[in-house]
N, C-alpha and C positions, 0 to 999 in steps of 0.2 A: 499643477495644482491637483491632479486627480488624486494623489496621494495623501493631500492634506487631513489630518485626523488619525492617520496611519500612525502605528508605533512600531519604532525599531529597537531591538537592544543589540550592541553591538561589544562584544567582549574585546579585551585591549584596544578599548576603541579612542584613545586618549592621545596616542603616540602612533608616528609613523605612518603605515598603510590603514591602520584604525582611526586615526584622525580624520583622514582624508575621507574615509568611508562615512565617519560621521557627519563631517561637515555638508558633503555630497547629498545626504538623505536629509538633512535639517534644513538644509537651504532650499530645499524641494520640497517644504511643508510638512514633512514627516517630523512627529516627536521622536525624540533619539534620545535613549539612558544609553549612556555611554559607561561601560565598565573598566576596572582598573586595579590592579595589585600593587603597584609602587608608583611613585612620580606626582604625586598629591598637587605640587605646583602647575605640571603640565595641565593636569585636569583642569584646575582652577581657571588658568589662563584660557584654555580652550572655552570653556563655558563660558567667560566672559566675554571672551571674541565673537561667540555667536548669538549670546543674548544680545549682545551691542547690535548686532545685524538683524534683530529681530525675530529670532529661529527659537524654538523650544527645544530645550537641552537639559537633562538631569545627568550628575555622574553617579557614581555608586563603586566603593571601594571593597574588593574581594578578591576571594583567590578560585579559581576555573579547578584547581587540584583538591579544594575541599567543596565536597557535597552539601553539607551545610550553609557556605557561603554563596553557593549557586542559587540554594532556594530562598534564602534570604533575599538575594537580589533581585531576584524575580519577584516575588512578594513584595518588596519596595517599589518596583516598576509597575505592577499590578497596583498598588495603594494610590500611586500618583497619577496614573494615566487610564487605569481601568481596562487596559488591554493590551495584548502583544501580539503584530500582526508578522514582524520579521526577526528572525535571529541569525546575527552574523557573528560564526562564530571564529575569532581571527587572533584572538589571544594564543602569544606562542614564545618560546623562548628557545636558547640553543646554548649548549655545552661543548665546544668542538675539541675532541681527541680522538688520534688514533683508536680502533678497537682493544691493541693493545695497551694501551696507557688508561681507556675509559674504566670507570669504575661502576660498580653495579648501582651507585646512587646516582652517577651521573646521567646512566641510562634511565633509571627510574622516573627522574626528574622529568627530564624531556618528555616521554609519552605521558607523563602523570598530568603536565598542562596542557600539551599539543594536541593528544589524541583523548585521552580520557576526560579533557576538559570541555572538548565538544560533546563527548558523551552525557557528561553531567549536566551541562548547560542546557543539550537538548530535553533531556530527561525531565528536566526543572519545568519548561514551557510545554513540553509535547500535549498533556492533557487538555490544559486551556485551548491551545491549537485544536485540538479534535473536537472539544465541547463547542468550539467556534464556527469549525467546520471548513476553516481556510488557515494558510499561515506559509509563510515563504522561511525555509533555512539556507543560508549559503555559508560554507565552511571553506575557510581560506588554506590552502593546501601550499605547495611551492613546486617549482619545476623540479627540485632537490629530489621531492619523493618519485619522481618517474626517471631521472637518471642517475640518482646516487652522487656521494661526492666525498672524496678524501676526507677523512676527520669529522664527518657529519653521518655516522651509520644510524647514531640514535635518532638524529633531527629526519633524516632521510625514511628511516621507518616509521616515525609518527605521522610525517607528512603522507608516505603512502598509504598507510591506514585510512586515513580520511576517505581515501577512494571509496575502499570498500567498506567502509562506515555509510557514506553517503549513498550509494547504489541500494546497498540491503535497506537502508532507512528510507529510500525513496519507493521499493518496491512495495513495502508495508504501509506506506502513506498515500500510495496513487489515487485511492478511490476514496479519499478522506478531505480532499481539495488543498492537500498539503505538499508543496514540490520542495526538494531538496535538492541542491548541485553544488558544486564545486569549483571555485577559482583559484587556477594554480599560477601564482606570480612568478616570472623570472627573476633576475636581479635588478632591483627596483632601489631608487636614491631614496635611503633611509638611513637612521644611525646604524643600524645593525651591518648594513653593507657598506658604510664609511668606515667601519670598524678593520676591514679588509685592507692588508698594507697595500699601498698603490702600486707596487709593481705587479703583484699577483691581480690586483682589481683591472690592470689594463689589461691581461691575459685573456681574463675573464669577457671583457669588452671586446677583444678580438676574436673573440667565438661567436658573438651575438651578429646574425647577419646583417642585422640595422645599426650595428656600431655604436650602440648608445644602452645606457641603464635607463629603465622604465621609470615613469613618474607614479607617486603614490594615486594620484589623481585619475591615471589611465587605470588602475584596477578599481578606484569606486565606482568609476561610470560603468564597468561592468557589473558590479555588483546593483548597481541602481536599476540596470537593465532587468536584471533576474528578478528584482522583487515587485518589479510592476504587473499590474493585471495583464497586460499584454503578451506577457512571457510565460503564462500559466500551462502551457502543451512542453515547457522543458523542464524535465526531472530527470534526475540521475545523469547528469550531464559533467564532464569537466572541460571548461572552457580556461585553455592554456593561453596566458598573456605573459609571452618571453620574446619579443623581437624575432622570432624564429629560431632561438637557442634550440628548441627542442621541438620536433613537428611530429 
């Protein structure tokens, strides 16, 4: 109940890990604005589900690779709730190909959403947080940003870029009451992972010391921990949640 009245903006917040984060925060009394670029039906269903539980949620369509959309969504959230306390940069895409087959557009699209999208959304909320003298920014990266992966040079680069972006911003905001951290999930039970061929996925599971995929809710709990007031001395950190796949 300590976070009642706080407001969180979760990009990519209506599906997969993002939906789990939205649910965890909303069920804890936080007013949640969930962003999405496509999949309006999923956004509507999630909103109806949480509202039926008595939670406070709004959904906002927009592209994080469009600076104008980022500014508009932030304005919509501020108009509705009057404040933004937490920004969770979760939106991400994959376009998997080996470097030899990857086009310039394949590279640019993934970097534009996964890395530049986090920059644009952060820029859109940062002055508001600075004026309030408080804020929590959590960027969702990936174990792939640490290890690399065949066919995912663009994705790995974008997720690794979030580490450097986070640490630099954390230094800049350290004396302004704003913390900036990264959560780096391993292989999690989402639609994205479900698209991996069964045999290939089993090989991945065999490499994980815990011998299982993670659950979206396990990522959401770490995000909830990082936005809490009691986590105020943690900034510039990378929290790995991968079952021991990478240590």
